[in-house]
C-alpha positions in Angstrom: -7.8 -8.2 22.9 -10.8 -5.9 23.1 -13.1 -9.0 23.8 -11.1 -9.9 26.9 -10.4 -6.3 28.1 -13.6 -6.0 30.2 -12.8 -9.3 31.9 -9.2 -8.2 32.6 -10.4 -4.9 34.0 -12.8 -6.8 36.3 -9.8 -8.8 37.6 -7.8 -5.5 38.1 -10.7 -4.0 40.0 -11.1 -7.0 42.2 -7.3 -7.0 43.0 -7.5 -3.2 43.8 -10.3 -3.9 46.2 -8.2 -6.5 48.1 -5.2 -4.2 48.5 -4.2 -3.0 52.0 -1.2 -1.5 53.6 0.3 -4.9 54.2 0.2 -6.1 50.6 0.3 -2.9 48.6 4.0 -2.9 48.2 3.9 -6.4 46.7 2.5 -4.8 43.6 5.1 -2.1 43.4 8.5 -2.7 41.7 10.4 0.6 41.4 13.1 -1.0 39.1 10.5 -2.1 36.6 9.5 -0.3 33.4 6.0 -0.3 34.8 6.5 0.0 38.6 2.8 -0.2 39.6 0.9 -1.8 36.7 -2.3 -2.3 38.6 -2.7 1.5 38.3 -0.6 2.7 35.4 -1.8 0.1 33.0 -5.4 0.2 34.0 -5.9 4.0 33.6 -4.6 3.8 30.0 -8.0 2.4 29.0 -10.2 5.2 30.4 -11.1 6.3 26.9 -12.2 2.8 25.8 -15.6 3.0 24.0 -17.0 0.2 26.2 -18.6 1.9 29.2 -18.0 -1.1 31.5 -14.2 -0.7 31.0 -14.4 3.0 32.0 -16.4 2.1 35.1 -13.9 -0.5 36.1 -11.0 2.0 35.7 -12.8 4.4 37.9 -13.5 1.8 40.6 -10.0 0.4 40.5 -8.4 3.9 40.7 -10.6 4.9 43.6 -9.7 1.8 45.5 -6.0 2.6 45.1 -6.5 6.2 46.1 -8.4 5.2 49.2 -5.4 3.0 50.2 -3.2 6.0 49.9 -5.1 8.3 52.3 -2.8 7.4 55.2 -0.3 10.3 55.6 2.5 7.7 56.4 2.3 6.7 52.7 2.7 10.3 51.4 6.5 10.1 51.6 6.8 6.8 49.8 8.0 6.6 46.1 4.7 4.7 45.3 2.7 7.8 46.3 4.8 10.1 44.1 4.3 7.7 41.2 0.6 7.6 41.6 0.5 11.4 41.7 2.6 11.7 38.5 0.5 9.2 36.6 -2.7 10.8 37.9 -1.7 14.2 36.3 -1.9 12.5 32.9 -4.9 10.4 33.8 -7.0 13.3 35.2 -6.3 15.2 32.0 -7.9 12.4 30.0 -10.8 12.3 32.5 -11.5 16.1 32.1 -11.1 16.0 28.4 -13.5 13.1 28.1 -16.0 15.1 30.3 -15.6 18.0 27.9 -16.3 15.7 24.9 -19.5 14.5 26.5 -20.6 18.1 27.2 -20.3 18.8 23.5 -22.2 15.6 22.8 -25.0 16.9 25.1 -25.0 20.2 23.1 -25.1 18.4 19.7 -28.0 16.2 20.8 -29.8 19.2 22.2 -29.5 21.2 19.0 -30.5 18.2 16.9 -33.5 17.4 19.2 -32.4 13.7 19.6 -33.7 13.0 23.1 -32.2 9.5 23.5 -28.7 10.7 22.7 -29.3 13.7 25.0 -30.2 11.5 27.9 -27.3 9.2 27.3 -24.7 12.0 27.1 -26.2 13.7 30.2 -26.0 10.4 32.2 -22.4 9.7 31.2 -21.1 13.2 31.9 -22.8 13.1 35.3 -21.2 9.7 36.0 -17.8 11.3 35.3 -18.6 14.2 37.6 -19.5 11.8 40.3 -16.2 10.1 39.8 -14.4 13.4 40.1 -16.3 14.1 43.3 -15.2 10.8 44.7 -11.6 11.7 44.0 -12.0 14.9 46.0 -13.7 12.9 48.7 -10.6 10.7 49.1 -9.3 13.8 50.9 -5.7 13.6 49.6 -4.7 17.3 49.3 -2.1 16.9 46.5 -4.3 14.6 44.5 -7.2 17.0 44.8 -5.1 19.9 43.7 -4.2 18.0 40.5 -7.8 17.2 39.8 -8.9 20.7 40.5 -6.3 22.2 38.1 -7.2 19.7 35.3 -10.9 20.2 35.7 -10.7 24.0 35.5 -8.1 24.1 32.8 -9.4 21.5 30.4 -13.2 21.6 31.0 -14.8 24.2 33.1 -13.1 27.4 32.0 -12.7 26.7 28.2 -16.1 25.2 27.8 -18.7 26.0 30.5 -17.6 29.4 31.6 -16.8 30.7 28.1 -20.2 29.5 26.9 -22.0 31.3 29.7 -20.0 34.5 29.4 -19.6 34.6 25.6 -23.2 33.9 24.5 -22.7 36.1 21.4 -19.1 35.5 20.4 -17.3 38.1 18.4 -15.6 37.3 15.1 -12.4 36.5 16.9 -14.2 34.2 19.3 -15.8 32.3 16.4 -12.4 30.9 15.6 -12.7 28.9 18.8 -16.1 27.4 17.8 -14.5 24.6 15.9 -12.2 23.0 18.4 -12.5 21.5 21.9 -13.2 24.9 23.3 -16.2 25.6 21.0 -19.1 27.3 22.7 -22.2 25.4 24.0 -25.7 26.8 23.5 -26.7 28.9 26.6 -29.4 26.6 27.9 -27.0 23.6 27.8 -24.1 25.5 29.3 -26.3 26.8 32.2 -27.7 23.3 32.8 -24.3 21.6 32.8 -22.9 24.3 35.1 -25.8 23.7 37.5 -25.2 19.9 37.4 -21.5 20.4 38.1 -22.2 22.6 41.1 -24.8 20.3 42.4 -22.6 17.2 42.0 -19.2 18.4 43.2 -18.8 18.9 46.9 -15.2 20.3 46.8 -15.0 23.7 48.6 -11.8 24.4 46.8 -13.3 24.0 43.4 -16.4 26.1 44.3 -14.1 28.8 45.7 -12.0 28.8 42.5 -15.1 29.1 40.3 -16.3 32.0 42.4 -13.0 33.7 42.0 -13.1 33.5 38.2 
């Protein structure tokens, strides 16, 4: 139930913290419908409205990523499973980031400072999580995150809002969906926050090349 979910996620986070190379495989059953539930089941709740749940999902996933930094693990089926699940998970992360960017813009336009501060805080928390994923220094994992970040958040929202400050009639058709433009001050601020938070050279180089 929703009431017990934060407690369950706390347990999952604590288990993830205790994982090591000796016991990691005890939680992996390739013959099961859910081979690695401590990861696959946890990340399903990233969009949960309770912020504590999202925080625990971030913490648990980072603990698992850190356990997979050893190159000896990169040839194991468990590693491939985590990569495959992360492709979907990171899509949700970047789409949620995009949603909070729009919340920042809506609060800015409405002049509601409390909502503006809240949305700015949460989007920066997501950016810090993304930076932590890059900091795990797992090349294939970082490539997945970079692709999702650019494809679902940065390019369709931030860069379009910066470049298309006065959208044409054709561009106005995009103003209703997830790729709708942000107001210029918000777009520039959020782009600055992203550049100040992320430390991935690959992402910065990709942005410079666009």
